[in-house]
N, C-alpha and C positions, 0 to 999 in steps of 0.2 A: 860127376859122371863124364865119361869120355865121349869124344865126338862119335866114335864107332858105335858105342852103346846107344847114343841118342839117335843116330841114323837108323840103327836096327829097329828101334822102337817106332820111329817115324814111318818107316816102310811097312811095318806090321799093321799100322793103322790104315795105310793105303790098301793093304791086302784084304782088310775087312770088307771093303767095298767089292773087291774082286770075288771074295767068297760069297757075298750076298747075290752076286750075279752068276754064280756057278750052277744055278738050276734053271733049266728051260722054263719050268712052270713059274718061277719067280719073275723071270723076264717077261713072260706073257702077262702076269698080273700087272706089272708096271706098264706094259703096253695098253692094257685095258684102262688103268687109272689115268693114263695120259688123255683119255677121251672124256671121262667124267668120273666123279666120285662114285663109289659103290660100297655096299655093305658086304660083310663076309658071306652072308647067305646068298646074295646075288652073284658074287664071284664064284662060289661053289657050284651054283646052278649052271652058269655060263661055261665053266671049265670042266664040268662033269666030275667034280671032286667032292669029297666029304668036307663038311664044315670044319671038322677037326684038322684035316690036312691043310686046308687053306689058312686056317688060323695059325698053324705052325709056321708056314711060309711068311705070313704077314708079320709075325713076331720077329723073324730074321731081318726083314726089311725095315722094321721099326727100330731095331737095335742099331742099325747103321744109318738111321735118320734119313732114309731114302723116301719114306712115306710119312704122312701125318694123318691124324684122325680127329673126328668130332663125334659126339654122342647126341642122338636125338631119340628120346624115349628109350625103348629097349634095344635100339639098334645103334651100332657104331659104323660110321662111314669113313672110308679111307680115300686118300688122294695123294698125288705126288707131293713131295715136300717143296719142290720148286721146279721151274722149267729146266734147270740144269740136269735133272734126273732124266727127263725126256730126251735131252740132247745126248746124254751118256748112253742110253739104250740105243739110240740111232747110230752112234759111233760104233758100238759093239756089233750091231747088225751089219754095218758097212764093212768093218774089218773082216768079219766072218765071210761076207760075200766075196771080198777081194782075195782071200787066202784059202778058202775052203770050197773046192769044186762041188761038194755035196749040196751047198746052198743053191747054186744055180740049177743043179739036177732036180731038186725038190720043187723049186719055183716053176721049172719047165713042165712039170706034170699038170699045171693049171694054166688054162688059157692058151690053147694051141696057136692062137693068132697074136700072141703078145709081141713077137718080134716085128710084126707088121706095123705097129703103131708107135710113132715117136712121141715121147712125152712133151706136152706143150709147156712152154715157159709161163709162169703165173701171170705176168702183166699182159701177155698176148692173150691168154685164156680169158681174163676178165674183160678185155676189149671185145673179144668175139661174143662173149655172153651178153654184153650190153647191146651189141649190134643185132643180137638174135641169130647169129650164125651158128651157135652151138647150144646144146642143152647139157648142163652139168647135173649128173645124177650121183647123189650120195647114197651108197648102199649099206651104210651102217644102221644099227638099230635106232629107233626113234629117240631114245634117251640121249644117245651120243650126238645125234643130229641137233637136238635142242640145246645141248651144252655148247655148241659152236659149229658153224658150217660156213662154206663158201657163200658169198653173196649170190643170190639168184639160184642156188642149188635146189633141185627137186629130190626129196627123200623117198627112195624106193628101196627098203631093206631087201637084201638078197633073197630071203625066202618068199617075198611078195612079187619078185620080178616077173615070174611067169604069168601071174594073174593080172598084173598091171602093165604089161608090155604095151598094151594099146594106148596108154597115156603118152607114150613117146612119139614125137613127130617123125615122119618118114622123109622129110625134105631137108633136114639139117643133121650135122654130126652130133653124136652123143658122147660125152666124156664122163667116164666113171671114176670115182675115187672112194677110198675108205679110210681106215685108221692110219696107215702109214705106208711107206714104200714097199714093205713086205707083207702087207695085208692081202691075203689070197682071195678075199671076197671080190675085189675089183677085177682080178684076173678072171675069176669064174663068171662075173657079170658080163664082161666084154666078150668072153667066149660064147656065152649063151645068146647075147644080143646079136652078135655077128652071125651065128648059126640061123637066127630067125630073120636075117636080112636087114638088120639095123646097122647103119654106119657108125660103129662104136670104136672108141679108143680108150686107153687107160691113162689117167693123169700120172705123171712120173713121181709125184709126191702124194702123201696122204695128209690127213688133218694135223697129225703131229708135226710134220715138217712145215706145213703151212703156218701153224701157230708160231713155231720157232723163228720163222722168217718175219714174224710180226706183220703178216699180211691181213687185209680187211677180213673180219670175221663177224658173222651175225649170230647172236645168242638169243634163243627163244626162252620162254618160261620153262624152267627146269624143275621137275618133281623128282626128288631123290628116289632111286630104285632100291627098295628094300629086298623084295623078292620079285624076280622077273615073272611077268604074266606068261601063261603057257603059250608057246608059239613054236613053229617048226624050227629046228636047229639048223643054223647056216653052216655052209660047208667048211668054214675055217674054225668052227668052235669045237 
């Protein structure tokens, strides 16, 4: 076999990964699995898709070894194959943001105050949390919070924010974060809190980036989510 033929075959294998990422829904599935493992039924509910459609997309991701699975009873739970997949998704998002003006336009629809808040560096944030100068709020669902969160973070899922706003202090800053840099729940949370008079800012990274940087993470007891319990749908779902 010639070098040319071998090179063509090699790059076709690279292209398989690109094809697996050619669907926005599949990228969103990977983004969710970066937070915690989930069943196909749970993914279908969160993404407002049929189980059959989600299953087809999961099959594509499995064929390219981007996800792995395990079986528990009648349910199959999916997770990212390794942290490199989370890093790959982040790189795709970053390239899209730098080269596609539409990304910034979409993000700008959420959180009218987003440009007012500079993202805090992680070491400085943890120091301020320890001193009690800031309160960190994780606006992800409880399952994702339990699977890993920032030390000292308070879990207030976005749909519960209005009801639980009184739990937040009024004399210190509040820093909100969610799944990743492009998770719109943090934008929406900061916008809402600011409108209610809370001194809030958005953390520049989400849990995905935090984990990739190997920063301190607290893991609670995790119960696998087979079917999400009924709850209000958050704005980015």
